[in-house]
DRENPA-3360 file (N, C-alpha, C; in nm, 2 decimals, always signed):
BEGIN
1 = MDTRASLS = +3.30/+2.32/-3.87/+3.21/+2.40/-3.78/+3.28/+2.52/-3.73 ~ +3.22/+2.64/-3.77/+3.29/+2.77/-3.74/+3.28/+2.79/-3.58 ~ +3.37/+2.89/-3.55/+3.38/+2.92/-3.39/+3.25/+2.97/-3.34 ~ +3.18/+3.04/-3.40/+3.05/+3.09/-3.35/+2.95/+2.98/-3.32 ~ +2.94/+2.87/-3.41/+2.86/+2.76/-3.40/+2.90/+2.67/-3.27 ~ +3.03/+2.66/-3.27/+3.09/+2.57/-3.16/+3.06/+2.64/-3.03 ~ +3.06/+2.78/-3.02/+3.04/+2.85/-2.90/+2.89/+2.84/-2.85 ~ +2.80/+2.84/-2.96/+2.66/+2.83/-2.93/+2.62/+2.69/-2.88;
9 = ILLLLFGV = +2.69/+2.58/-2.93/+2.66/+2.45/-2.88/+2.70/+2.43/-2.74 ~ +2.82/+2.49/-2.71/+2.88/+2.48/-2.57/+2.79/+2.56/-2.47 ~ +2.73/+2.66/-2.51/+2.66/+2.74/-2.43/+2.52/+2.67/-2.41 ~ +2.47/+2.61/-2.51/+2.35/+2.52/-2.49/+2.36/+2.41/-2.39 ~ +2.48/+2.34/-2.42/+2.51/+2.21/-2.32/+2.52/+2.27/-2.19 ~ +2.58/+2.38/-2.15/+2.60/+2.43/-2.03/+2.47/+2.47/-1.96 ~ +2.38/+2.53/-2.04/+2.25/+2.57/-2.00/+2.16/+2.44/-1.95 ~ +2.17/+2.33/-2.03/+2.09/+2.21/-1.99/+2.17/+2.16/-1.87;
17 = AQASPLME = +2.28/+2.15/-1.85/+2.36/+2.10/-1.72/+2.31/+2.18/-1.61 ~ +2.29/+2.31/-1.62/+2.25/+2.40/-1.50/+2.11/+2.37/-1.48 ~ +2.02/+2.35/-1.57/+1.89/+2.34/-1.55/+1.84/+2.22/-1.48 ~ +1.91/+2.10/-1.51/+1.86/+1.97/-1.47/+1.90/+1.93/-1.31 ~ +1.81/+1.92/-1.21/+1.85/+1.88/-1.08/+1.90/+1.75/-1.08 ~ +1.87/+1.66/-1.17/+1.91/+1.53/-1.17/+2.03/+1.49/-1.26 ~ +2.10/+1.60/-1.30/+2.22/+1.56/-1.39/+2.32/+1.50/-1.30 ~ +2.38/+1.39/-1.37/+2.49/+1.32/-1.30/+2.63/+1.36/-1.32;
25 = QMFDGVFV = +2.70/+1.34/-1.22/+2.84/+1.37/-1.22/+2.94/+1.24/-1.17 ~ +3.05/+1.22/-1.21/+3.12/+1.11/-1.17/+3.18/+1.16/-1.01 ~ +3.16/+1.07/-0.92/+3.20/+1.10/-0.77/+3.26/+0.97/-0.72 ~ +3.40/+0.97/-0.71/+3.47/+0.86/-0.66/+3.44/+0.73/-0.74 ~ +3.44/+0.74/-0.87/+3.41/+0.63/-0.97/+3.27/+0.58/-0.98 ~ +3.16/+0.66/-0.93/+3.04/+0.62/-0.92/+2.96/+0.74/-0.97 ~ +2.86/+0.74/-1.07/+2.79/+0.83/-1.11/+2.67/+0.87/-1.01 ~ +2.66/+0.99/-0.97/+2.56/+1.03/-0.87/+2.50/+1.16/-0.92;
33 = SEPEPVDI = +2.37/+1.19/-0.86/+2.31/+1.30/-0.90/+2.37/+1.43/-0.83 ~ +2.36/+1.55/-0.89/+2.41/+1.66/-0.83/+2.36/+1.70/-0.70 ~ +2.44/+1.75/-0.61/+2.37/+1.78/-0.48/+2.27/+1.89/-0.50 ~ +2.17/+1.89/-0.43/+2.07/+2.00/-0.44/+2.13/+2.13/-0.37 ~ +2.06/+2.24/-0.38/+2.12/+2.37/-0.33/+2.08/+2.38/-0.18 ~ +2.01/+2.30/-0.11/+1.99/+2.32/+0.03/+2.02/+2.19/+0.11 ~ +2.06/+2.20/+0.23/+2.11/+2.09/+0.30/+2.00/+1.99/+0.32 ~ +2.05/+1.87/+0.36/+1.95/+1.75/+0.38/+1.83/+1.79/+0.47;
41 = TTRILETN = +1.88/+1.83/+0.58/+1.80/+1.86/+0.70/+1.68/+1.95/+0.64 ~ +1.71/+2.05/+0.58/+1.61/+2.15/+0.53/+1.51/+2.08/+0.44 ~ +1.57/+2.01/+0.35/+1.49/+1.94/+0.24/+1.41/+1.83/+0.30 ~ +1.45/+1.75/+0.39/+1.37/+1.65/+0.45/+1.26/+1.70/+0.55 ~ +1.30/+1.80/+0.62/+1.19/+1.86/+0.71/+1.09/+1.92/+0.64 ~ +1.13/+2.00/+0.53/+1.02/+2.09/+0.47/+0.93/+1.98/+0.39 ~ +1.00/+1.87/+0.32/+0.92/+1.77/+0.26/+0.82/+1.70/+0.35 ~ +0.88/+1.66/+0.47/+0.78/+1.59/+0.56/+0.69/+1.69/+0.64;
49 = NAIYCSSN = +0.71/+1.81/+0.63/+0.64/+1.90/+0.71/+0.64/+1.87/+0.86 ~ +0.76/+1.84/+0.91/+0.78/+1.76/+1.03/+0.72/+1.83/+1.15 ~ +0.72/+1.96/+1.16/+0.65/+2.03/+1.26/+0.51/+1.98/+1.29 ~ +0.45/+1.94/+1.19/+0.31/+1.91/+1.20/+0.28/+1.76/+1.16 ~ +0.39/+1.67/+1.18/+0.38/+1.53/+1.14/+0.28/+1.46/+1.19 ~ +0.22/+1.51/+1.31/+0.10/+1.42/+1.36/-0.03/+1.47/+1.35 ~ -0.03/+1.58/+1.25/-0.15/+1.64/+1.22/-0.18/+1.60/+1.08 ~ -0.31/+1.64/+1.03/-0.35/+1.61/+0.89/-0.27/+1.68/+0.78;
57 = TGSSELLI = -0.19/+1.79/+0.82/-0.13/+1.87/+0.73/+0.01/+1.82/+0.70 ~ +0.05/+1.72/+0.77/+0.19/+1.67/+0.74/+0.19/+1.52/+0.71 ~ +0.32/+1.45/+0.73/+0.32/+1.31/+0.71/+0.22/+1.24/+0.79 ~ +0.16/+1.14/+0.72/+0.06/+1.05/+0.80/+0.13/+0.96/+0.89 ~ +0.27/+0.95/+0.89/+0.34/+0.85/+0.99/+0.38/+0.94/+1.10 ~ +0.39/+0.87/+1.21/+0.45/+0.94/+1.34/+0.60/+0.92/+1.33 ~ +0.67/+1.03/+1.32/+0.81/+1.04/+1.29/+0.89/+1.09/+1.42 ~ +1.01/+1.03/+1.44/+1.10/+1.08/+1.53/+1.23/+1.14/+1.46;
65 = EGDLLFPK = +1.27/+1.26/+1.51/+1.40/+1.33/+1.46/+1.36/+1.35/+1.30 ~ +1.25/+1.37/+1.27/+1.20/+1.42/+1.15/+1.19/+1.31/+1.04 ~ +1.27/+1.21/+1.05/+1.24/+1.11/+0.93/+1.27/+0.97/+0.97 ~ +1.25/+0.94/+1.11/+1.25/+0.78/+1.16/+1.12/+0.75/+1.18 ~ +1.08/+0.65/+1.14/+0.95/+0.59/+1.18/+0.95/+0.54/+1.32 ~ +0.84/+0.59/+1.40/+0.84/+0.55/+1.53/+0.81/+0.41/+1.53 ~ +0.89/+0.32/+1.61/+0.88/+0.18/+1.61/+0.75/+0.13/+1.66 ~ +0.69/+0.04/+1.59/+0.56/-0.02/+1.65/+0.57/-0.14/+1.74;
73 = TRNALYCL = +0.69/-0.19/+1.73/+0.71/-0.32/+1.82/+0.82/-0.29/+1.93 ~ +0.89/-0.16/+1.94/+0.99/-0.14/+2.04/+0.94/-0.01/+2.10 ~ +0.97/+0.01/+2.23/+0.93/+0.13/+2.31/+1.02/+0.24/+2.26 ~ +1.13/+0.22/+2.22/+1.23/+0.33/+2.18/+1.30/+0.30/+2.08 ~ +1.37/+0.38/+2.01/+1.46/+0.36/+1.91/+1.60/+0.28/+1.96 ~ +1.61/+0.17/+1.94/+1.72/+0.08/+1.99/+1.75/-0.02/+1.88 ~ +1.88/-0.02/+1.84/+1.92/-0.11/+1.74/+2.07/-0.14/+1.76 ~ +2.09/-0.22/+1.88/+2.23/-0.25/+1.90/+2.24/-0.41/+1.91;
81 = NNNCFWKK = +2.12/-0.48/+1.89/+2.13/-0.63/+1.89/+2.13/-0.68/+1.75 ~ +2.17/-0.80/+1.73/+2.19/-0.86/+1.58/+2.05/-0.87/+1.51 ~ +1.94/-0.86/+1.59/+1.80/-0.88/+1.53/+1.77/-0.78/+1.43 ~ +1.82/-0.66/+1.44/+1.77/-0.56/+1.36/+1.88/-0.52/+1.26 ~ +1.98/-0.61/+1.24/+2.07/-0.59/+1.13/+2.06/-0.70/+1.02 ~ +2.08/-0.66/+0.91/+2.06/-0.75/+0.79/+2.17/-0.85/+0.79 ~ +2.14/-0.98/+0.75/+2.24/-1.09/+0.76/+2.34/-1.10/+0.64 ~ +2.47/-1.15/+0.67/+2.56/-1.18/+0.57/+2.54/-1.32/+0.52;
89 = NSNNIVEI = +2.57/-1.32/+0.39/+2.55/-1.47/+0.33/+2.68/-1.53/+0.34 ~ +2.70/-1.66/+0.28/+2.82/-1.73/+0.30/+2.94/-1.68/+0.22 ~ +2.90/-1.58/+0.14/+3.02/-1.50/+0.07/+3.05/-1.38/+0.15 ~ +3.01/-1.36/+0.27/+3.03/-1.24/+0.35/+2.98/-1.11/+0.28 ~ +2.87/-1.13/+0.21/+2.81/-1.01/+0.15/+2.67/-1.00/+0.21 ~ +2.64/-0.86/+0.24/+2.50/-0.85/+0.31/+2.40/-0.81/+0.19 ~ +2.32/-0.89/+0.16/+2.22/-0.86/+0.05/+2.09/-0.81/+0.12 ~ +2.05/-0.70/+0.08/+1.92/-0.64/+0.12/+1.83/-0.64/+0.00;
97 = PYIVSREF = +1.72/-0.74/+0.01/+1.62/-0.74/-0.10/+1.55/-0.60/-0.10 ~ +1.50/-0.56/-0.23/+1.42/-0.44/-0.23/+1.32/-0.45/-0.36 ~ +1.23/-0.37/-0.35/+1.15/-0.34/-0.48/+1.13/-0.19/-0.48 ~ +1.10/-0.15/-0.60/+1.07/+0.01/-0.62/+0.94/+0.02/-0.68 ~ +0.87/+0.11/-0.63/+0.72/+0.14/-0.68/+0.73/+0.18/-0.83 ~ +0.62/+0.14/-0.89/+0.62/+0.18/-1.03/+0.58/+0.33/-1.05 ~ +0.55/+0.39/-0.94/+0.52/+0.53/-0.95/+0.64/+0.61/-0.99 ~ +0.77/+0.56/-0.96/+0.89/+0.65/-0.99/+0.93/+0.63/-1.14;
105 = SSSDKSVI = +0.95/+0.75/-1.19/+1.01/+0.75/-1.32/+1.14/+0.69/-1.36 ~ +1.18/+0.68/-1.48/+1.31/+0.62/-1.50/+1.42/+0.70/-1.44 ~ +1.42/+0.83/-1.45/+1.52/+0.92/-1.40/+1.52/+0.92/-1.24 ~ +1.41/+0.91/-1.18/+1.40/+0.89/-1.03/+1.47/+0.75/-1.00 ~ +1.44/+0.64/-1.07/+1.52/+0.51/-1.05/+1.64/+0.52/-1.08 ~ +1.70/+0.60/-1.17/+1.83/+0.61/-1.20/+1.91/+0.68/-1.07 ~ +1.86/+0.78/-1.02/+1.91/+0.85/-0.89/+1.91/+0.74/-0.77 ~ +1.81/+0.66/-0.75/+1.81/+0.57/-0.65/+1.91/+0.46/-0.66;
113 = ASAMSVFH = +1.93/+0.41/-0.80/+2.03/+0.31/-0.83/+2.17/+0.36/-0.82 ~ +2.19/+0.50/-0.85/+2.33/+0.56/-0.83/+2.35/+0.58/-0.69 ~ +2.26/+0.61/-0.61/+2.29/+0.61/-0.45/+2.32/+0.47/-0.40 ~ +2.25/+0.38/-0.44/+2.28/+0.24/-0.41/+2.42/+0.19/-0.44 ~ +2.46/+0.23/-0.56/+2.58/+0.19/-0.62/+2.70/+0.22/-0.53 ~ +2.69/+0.34/-0.46/+2.81/+0.38/-0.37/+2.84/+0.28/-0.26 ~ +2.72/+0.23/-0.20/+2.72/+0.12/-0.11/+2.79/+0.01/-0.17 ~ +2.74/-0.03/-0.28/+2.82/-0.15/-0.35/+2.96/-0.13/-0.37;
121 = AKTCIRFV = +3.00/-0.02/-0.41/+3.13/+0.02/-0.44/+3.23/+0.02/-0.32 ~ +3.18/+0.06/-0.21/+3.25/+0.09/-0.10/+3.24/+0.00/+0.04 ~ +3.14/-0.08/+0.02/+3.11/-0.16/+0.14/+3.07/-0.30/+0.10 ~ +3.04/-0.39/+0.18/+2.98/-0.53/+0.16/+2.84/-0.53/+0.15 ~ +2.77/-0.42/+0.14/+2.62/-0.41/+0.13/+2.58/-0.43/-0.02 ~ +2.49/-0.50/-0.05/+2.43/-0.52/-0.18/+2.28/-0.51/-0.19 ~ +2.23/-0.40/-0.25/+2.10/-0.40/-0.26/+2.05/-0.48/-0.39 ~ +1.96/-0.58/-0.37/+1.94/-0.68/-0.48/+1.79/-0.68/-0.50;
129 = AKSSQTDY = +1.75/-0.70/-0.61/+1.60/-0.72/-0.65/+1.54/-0.84/-0.58 ~ +1.43/-0.81/-0.51/+1.36/-0.91/-0.43/+1.31/-1.02/-0.52 ~ +1.34/-1.14/-0.47/+1.28/-1.25/-0.53/+1.17/-1.32/-0.44 ~ +1.23/-1.41/-0.36/+1.13/-1.49/-0.26/+1.15/-1.45/-0.12 ~ +1.25/-1.35/-0.09/+1.28/-1.32/+0.04/+1.16/-1.26/+0.14 ~ +1.18/-1.30/+0.26/+1.06/-1.25/+0.34/+1.08/-1.11/+0.38 ~ +1.21/-1.07/+0.42/+1.24/-0.94/+0.47/+1.31/-0.87/+0.35 ~ +1.24/-0.75/+0.34/+1.29/-0.67/+0.22/+1.25/-0.52/+0.24;
137 = ISIENKDG = +1.31/-0.43/+0.17/+1.28/-0.30/+0.17/+1.18/-0.26/+0.05 ~ +1.08/-0.19/+0.07/+0.99/-0.15/-0.04/+1.01/+0.02/-0.05 ~ +1.07/+0.06/-0.16/+1.09/+0.20/-0.17/+0.96/+0.25/-0.24 ~ +0.90/+0.35/-0.18/+0.76/+0.40/-0.22/+0.76/+0.54/-0.22 ~ +0.68/+0.59/-0.30/+0.65/+0.74/-0.32/+0.54/+0.78/-0.22 ~ +0.57/+0.78/-0.09/+0.47/+0.83/+0.00/+0.49/+0.97/+0.05 ~ +0.43/+1.00/+0.15/+0.43/+1.16/+0.18/+0.54/+1.21/+0.27 ~ +0.66/+1.18/+0.22/+0.78/+1.22/+0.28/+0.90/+1.14/+0.26;
145 = CFSALGRT = +1.02/+1.19/+0.32/+1.13/+1.11/+0.33/+1.15/+1.05/+0.46 ~ +1.14/+0.91/+0.47/+1.15/+0.86/+0.59/+1.18/+0.70/+0.59 ~ +1.23/+0.65/+0.69/+1.27/+0.50/+0.70/+1.25/+0.45/+0.84 ~ +1.25/+0.32/+0.85/+1.25/+0.26/+0.99/+1.40/+0.25/+1.02 ~ +1.44/+0.21/+1.15/+1.58/+0.22/+1.19/+1.60/+0.05/+1.19 ~ +1.70/+0.02/+1.10/+1.74/-0.12/+1.08/+1.64/-0.21/+1.02 ~ +1.67/-0.35/+1.03/+1.58/-0.44/+0.96/+1.46/-0.47/+1.08 ~ +1.34/-0.45/+1.02/+1.22/-0.47/+1.11/+1.15/-0.60/+1.09;
153 = GGKQVVSL = +1.19/-0.67/+0.99/+1.12/-0.79/+0.94/+1.00/-0.77/+0.84 ~ +0.98/-0.86/+0.75/+0.88/-0.86/+0.66/+0.91/-0.73/+0.57 ~ +0.79/-0.68/+0.51/+0.81/-0.55/+0.43/+0.82/-0.44/+0.52 ~ +0.94/-0.36/+0.47/+0.95/-0.23/+0.55/+0.97/-0.12/+0.44 ~ +0.89/-0.01/+0.47/+0.89/+0.09/+0.37/+1.01/+0.19/+0.39 ~ +1.07/+0.24/+0.28/+1.17/+0.34/+0.27/+1.08/+0.44/+0.18 ~ +1.04/+0.55/+0.25/+0.97/+0.65/+0.16/+1.06/+0.77/+0.10 ~ +1.04/+0.76/-0.02/+1.11/+0.88/-0.10/+1.02/+0.96/-0.20;
161 = KRDGCIYN = +0.96/+1.05/-0.13/+0.85/+1.12/-0.21/+0.92/+1.18/-0.33 ~ +0.85/+1.17/-0.44/+0.91/+1.21/-0.57/+0.93/+1.36/-0.57 ~ +0.85/+1.44/-0.51/+0.87/+1.59/-0.50/+0.93/+1.62/-0.37 ~ +1.07/+1.60/-0.36/+1.14/+1.65/-0.24/+1.24/+1.55/-0.20 ~ +1.24/+1.43/-0.23/+1.34/+1.32/-0.17/+1.43/+1.25/-0.26 ~ +1.41/+1.29/-0.41/+1.49/+1.20/-0.50/+1.62/+1.28/-0.53 ~ +1.71/+1.27/-0.43/+1.85/+1.33/-0.43/+1.94/+1.22/-0.38 ~ +2.06/+1.22/-0.44/+2.17/+1.12/-0.38/+2.19/+1.12/-0.24;
169 = GIVQHELN = +2.20/+1.23/-0.18/+2.24/+1.24/-0.04/+2.11/+1.20/+0.05 ~ +1.99/+1.22/+0.00/+1.88/+1.19/+0.08/+1.85/+1.04/+0.07 ~ +1.87/+1.00/-0.05/+1.84/+0.85/-0.07/+1.94/+0.76/+0.02 ~ +2.07/+0.81/+0.01/+2.18/+0.75/+0.10/+2.13/+0.75/+0.25 ~ +2.10/+0.88/+0.29/+2.05/+0.91/+0.43/+1.96/+0.80/+0.48 ~ +1.84/+0.79/+0.41/+1.74/+0.70/+0.44/+1.78/+0.55/+0.43 ~ +1.86/+0.52/+0.34/+1.90/+0.37/+0.33/+2.00/+0.34/+0.45 ~ +2.08/+0.44/+0.49/+2.16/+0.42/+0.60/+2.07/+0.41/+0.74;
177 = HALGFYHE = +1.96/+0.47/+0.75/+1.88/+0.44/+0.85/+1.82/+0.30/+0.85 ~ +1.80/+0.25/+0.73/+1.74/+0.11/+0.72/+1.85/+0.01/+0.75 ~ +1.98/+0.05/+0.74/+2.09/-0.03/+0.78/+2.10/-0.04/+0.93 ~ +2.05/+0.07/+0.99/+2.06/+0.07/+1.15/+2.12/+0.19/+1.21 ~ +2.15/+0.28/+1.11/+2.22/+0.40/+1.17/+2.14/+0.52/+1.22 ~ +2.18/+0.58/+1.32/+2.10/+0.69/+1.38/+2.16/+0.83/+1.31 ~ +2.09/+0.92/+1.36/+2.15/+1.07/+1.33/+2.27/+1.08/+1.40 ~ +2.37/+1.15/+1.34/+2.50/+1.16/+1.42/+2.49/+1.26/+1.55;
185 = QTRSDRDK = +2.39/+1.37/+1.53/+2.39/+1.46/+1.65/+2.31/+1.40/+1.77 ~ +2.25/+1.27/+1.76/+2.19/+1.22/+1.87/+2.27/+1.10/+1.93 ~ +2.41/+1.08/+1.89/+2.48/+0.97/+1.94/+2.52/+1.01/+2.07 ~ +2.54/+0.91/+2.16/+2.56/+0.91/+2.30/+2.65/+1.01/+2.36 ~ +2.77/+1.05/+2.29/+2.88/+1.15/+2.33/+2.87/+1.28/+2.27 ~ +2.76/+1.32/+2.21/+2.75/+1.42/+2.12/+2.77/+1.55/+2.19 ~ +2.74/+1.56/+2.32/+2.77/+1.69/+2.40/+2.90/+1.72/+2.41 ~ +3.00/+1.64/+2.38/+3.14/+1.68/+2.36/+3.17/+1.76/+2.23;
193 = YVRINFEN = +3.08/+1.74/+2.14/+3.12/+1.78/+2.00/+3.02/+1.90/+1.94 ~ +2.90/+1.90/+2.00/+2.80/+1.99/+1.96/+2.73/+2.05/+2.08 ~ +2.67/+2.16/+2.06/+2.59/+2.23/+2.17/+2.44/+2.23/+2.11 ~ +2.35/+2.17/+2.17/+2.21/+2.18/+2.13/+2.15/+2.30/+2.19 ~ +2.11/+2.40/+2.11/+2.05/+2.53/+2.17/+1.90/+2.53/+2.18 ~ +1.86/+2.46/+2.29/+1.71/+2.43/+2.32/+1.64/+2.55/+2.33 ~ +1.70/+2.67/+2.36/+1.62/+2.79/+2.35/+1.57/+2.84/+2.23 ~ +1.62/+2.77/+2.12/+1.58/+2.80/+1.98/+1.50/+2.69/+1.93;
201 = ISPDMAYN = +1.45/+2.60/+2.00/+1.37/+2.49/+1.97/+1.24/+2.50/+2.05 ~ +1.13/+2.47/+1.97/+1.01/+2.46/+2.04/+1.00/+2.36/+2.13 ~ +0.95/+2.37/+2.26/+0.95/+2.25/+2.36/+0.88/+2.13/+2.31 ~ +0.79/+2.14/+2.22/+0.72/+2.01/+2.18/+0.80/+1.96/+2.06 ~ +0.92/+2.02/+2.02/+1.01/+1.95/+1.93/+1.14/+1.91/+1.99 ~ +1.15/+1.93/+2.12/+1.29/+1.90/+2.19/+1.31/+1.75/+2.19 ~ +1.21/+1.67/+2.19/+1.23/+1.53/+2.18/+1.31/+1.48/+2.07 ~ +1.32/+1.55/+1.97/+1.40/+1.51/+1.85/+1.54/+1.51/+1.87;
209 = FQKQNTNN = +1.60/+1.58/+1.98/+1.74/+1.59/+2.01/+1.77/+1.50/+2.12 ~ +1.69/+1.40/+2.18/+1.72/+1.30/+2.26/+1.83/+1.24/+2.23 ~ +1.94/+1.22/+2.31/+2.05/+1.13/+2.28/+2.01/+0.98/+2.29 ~ +2.06/+0.91/+2.19/+2.05/+0.76/+2.18/+2.16/+0.68/+2.24 ~ +2.13/+0.55/+2.28/+2.23/+0.46/+2.34/+2.30/+0.40/+2.22 ~ +2.39/+0.48/+2.15/+2.44/+0.44/+2.03/+2.57/+0.35/+2.04 ~ +2.60/+0.26/+1.95/+2.71/+0.19/+1.94/+2.81/+0.28/+1.84 ~ +2.91/+0.35/+1.91/+2.98/+0.44/+1.81/+3.10/+0.37/+1.76;
217 = QNTPYDYG = +3.13/+0.24/+1.79/+3.22/+0.15/+1.71/+3.36/+0.21/+1.72 ~ +3.40/+0.29/+1.83/+3.53/+0.35/+1.85/+3.56/+0.44/+1.72 ~ +3.47/+0.50/+1.66/+3.48/+0.60/+1.56/+3.47/+0.73/+1.61 ~ +3.54/+0.84/+1.55/+3.53/+0.97/+1.59/+3.39/+1.04/+1.56 ~ +3.34/+1.13/+1.63/+3.24/+1.21/+1.60/+3.26/+1.26/+1.46 ~ +3.16/+1.26/+1.37/+3.18/+1.30/+1.23/+3.09/+1.42/+1.19 ~ +3.14/+1.53/+1.20/+3.07/+1.64/+1.16/+3.02/+1.64/+1.00 ~ +3.11/+1.56/+0.93/+3.08/+1.55/+0.78/+2.99/+1.42/+0.75;
225 = SIMHYGRT = +2.93/+1.36/+0.84/+2.84/+1.25/+0.82/+2.72/+1.29/+0.73 ~ +2.68/+1.20/+0.65/+2.55/+1.22/+0.58/+2.43/+1.21/+0.68 ~ +2.46/+1.16/+0.80/+2.36/+1.15/+0.89/+2.35/+1.26/+0.99 ~ +2.43/+1.35/+0.96/+2.44/+1.47/+1.05/+2.34/+1.57/+1.01 ~ +2.26/+1.63/+1.10/+2.16/+1.74/+1.05/+2.22/+1.87/+1.06 ~ +2.17/+1.97/+0.98/+2.22/+2.10/+0.97/+2.19/+2.18/+1.09 ~ +2.24/+2.31/+1.09/+2.24/+2.40/+1.19/+2.11/+2.44/+1.25 ~ +2.01/+2.45/+1.16/+1.88/+2.51/+1.20/+1.77/+2.41/+1.21;
233 = AFAIQPWL = +1.80/+2.29/+1.22/+1.70/+2.17/+1.23/+1.60/+2.20/+1.35 ~ +1.47/+2.20/+1.32/+1.37/+2.23/+1.41/+1.37/+2.36/+1.48 ~ +1.44/+2.46/+1.42/+1.44/+2.59/+1.48/+1.29/+2.66/+1.48 ~ +1.29/+2.74/+1.58/+1.16/+2.81/+1.59/+1.15/+2.92/+1.48 ~ +1.26/+2.96/+1.45/+1.27/+3.05/+1.32/+1.37/+3.01/+1.25 ~ +1.37/+3.02/+1.12/+1.45/+2.96/+1.02/+1.60/+3.00/+1.03 ~ +1.62/+3.12/+1.08/+1.75/+3.17/+1.09/+1.82/+3.14/+1.21 ~ +1.76/+3.07/+1.30/+1.82/+3.04/+1.44/+1.90/+2.91/+1.44;
241 = ETITPIPD = +2.00/+2.90/+1.50/+2.09/+2.78/+1.50/+2.04/+2.70/+1.63 ~ +2.01/+2.58/+1.59/+1.98/+2.47/+1.70/+2.11/+2.38/+1.73 ~ +2.19/+2.36/+1.64/+2.31/+2.27/+1.67/+2.43/+2.35/+1.63 ~ +2.52/+2.37/+1.73/+2.64/+2.45/+1.70/+2.76/+2.36/+1.74 ~ +2.84/+2.34/+1.65/+2.98/+2.26/+1.67/+3.05/+2.32/+1.77 ~ +3.12/+2.24/+1.86/+3.21/+2.29/+1.97/+3.34/+2.22/+1.96 ~ +3.45/+2.28/+1.99/+3.48/+2.41/+2.02/+3.48/+2.50/+1.91 ~ +3.49/+2.46/+1.78/+3.50/+2.55/+1.67/+3.36/+2.56/+1.61;
249 = ATVQIGQR = +3.29/+2.67/+1.63/+3.15/+2.69/+1.58/+3.14/+2.71/+1.42 ~ +3.27/+2.72/+1.36/+3.26/+2.74/+1.22/+3.27/+2.60/+1.14 ~ +3.27/+2.49/+1.20/+3.28/+2.37/+1.14/+3.16/+2.35/+1.06 ~ +3.16/+2.29/+0.94/+3.05/+2.27/+0.85/+2.97/+2.14/+0.91 ~ +2.85/+2.15/+0.90/+2.76/+2.02/+0.94/+2.65/+2.02/+0.83 ~ +2.60/+1.91/+0.82/+2.48/+1.89/+0.73/+2.51/+1.88/+0.58 ~ +2.62/+1.82/+0.55/+2.66/+1.81/+0.40/+2.56/+1.73/+0.34 ~ +2.55/+1.74/+0.20/+2.45/+1.66/+0.13/+2.50/+1.59/+0.01;
257 = QGLSKIDV = +2.63/+1.56/-0.02/+2.68/+1.50/-0.12/+2.68/+1.35/-0.12 ~ +2.70/+1.30/-0.01/+2.69/+1.14/+0.00/+2.77/+1.09/+0.11 ~ +2.78/+0.96/+0.13/+2.84/+0.89/+0.25/+2.99/+0.96/+0.26 ~ +3.01/+0.99/+0.38/+3.16/+1.04/+0.43/+3.25/+0.91/+0.44 ~ +3.37/+0.93/+0.46/+3.46/+0.82/+0.49/+3.44/+0.75/+0.62 ~ +3.39/+0.83/+0.72/+3.36/+0.76/+0.84/+3.23/+0.69/+0.83 ~ +3.13/+0.74/+0.76/+3.01/+0.67/+0.73/+3.05/+0.53/+0.68 ~ +3.13/+0.53/+0.57/+3.17/+0.40/+0.51/+3.24/+0.30/+0.61;
265 = LRIQKLYG = +3.33/+0.36/+0.70/+3.40/+0.30/+0.78/+3.30/+0.22/+0.89 ~ +3.20/+0.30/+0.94/+3.10/+0.25/+1.02/+3.03/+0.12/+0.98 ~ +2.99/+0.14/+0.84/+2.92/+0.03/+0.79/+3.00/-0.10/+0.78 ~ +3.12/-0.07/+0.74/+3.22/-0.18/+0.73/+3.24/-0.25/+0.86 ~ +3.24/-0.17/+0.97/+3.27/-0.23/+1.11/+3.16/-0.29/+1.16 ~ +3.04/-0.23/+1.14/+2.91/-0.28/+1.19/+2.87/-0.42/+1.12 ~ +2.90/-0.42/+1.00/+2.86/-0.55/+0.93/+2.97/-0.64/+0.90 ~ +3.09/-0.60/+0.96/+3.20/-0.70/+0.95/+3.25/-0.72/+0.80;
273 = C = +3.25/-0.61/+0.73/+3.29/-0.62/+0.58/+3.43/-0.66/+0.57;
% end
């Protein structure tokens, strides 16, 4: 093969890699989809149309903090008791049964499986195909990216809308909610680490920044958590900051690649891996 032909093939392969949003890469020994060009917050809130989540123009579900299902059996988001955590088996493995809607394509399912495999590789969490289990996750192509907090009992939906939610970081974000984890910026001690700029938030959206009674497990605040929203979440104008790290305002937040080291540590501690 001459040099010109070799160069043409290389350029063609490069173009395919650039064009595909679901192209996979090796990340810590696990194949995951390439990160999308915008942060998780922007994508989730745009997909859910969160500003209008209680109207006919947005998600049909009542959501808190943009992507958490409002609890139907609890008055507030509260997941500190063992009843909303998934159980370990005799081998100290936490098996979470799940089913995936037939509406997803094979490439969609590949992204979901890749996101799950990171939990498998780094924690004692195992997402397993549902058989006869009563409590399970149903991954569905509904009108947004959202999940309940922790194990709710019976069938619980994790929604991953095909047009907007099928990215490694978003899948892991929603699955982490299903494990019982809150958004990082709402943890109980957040005021030591971030400033919430309420002047840049519509008053009817301010409830999304209410601090929660979280179990921080003696782990540090994690600006790099997959559960941390970006700087402009729920801003009245897209260029205004609603979350500013302190004391160093230049610290990056809202990453979209996948579970951070502290995210993994918290899963390990919470579930006694």
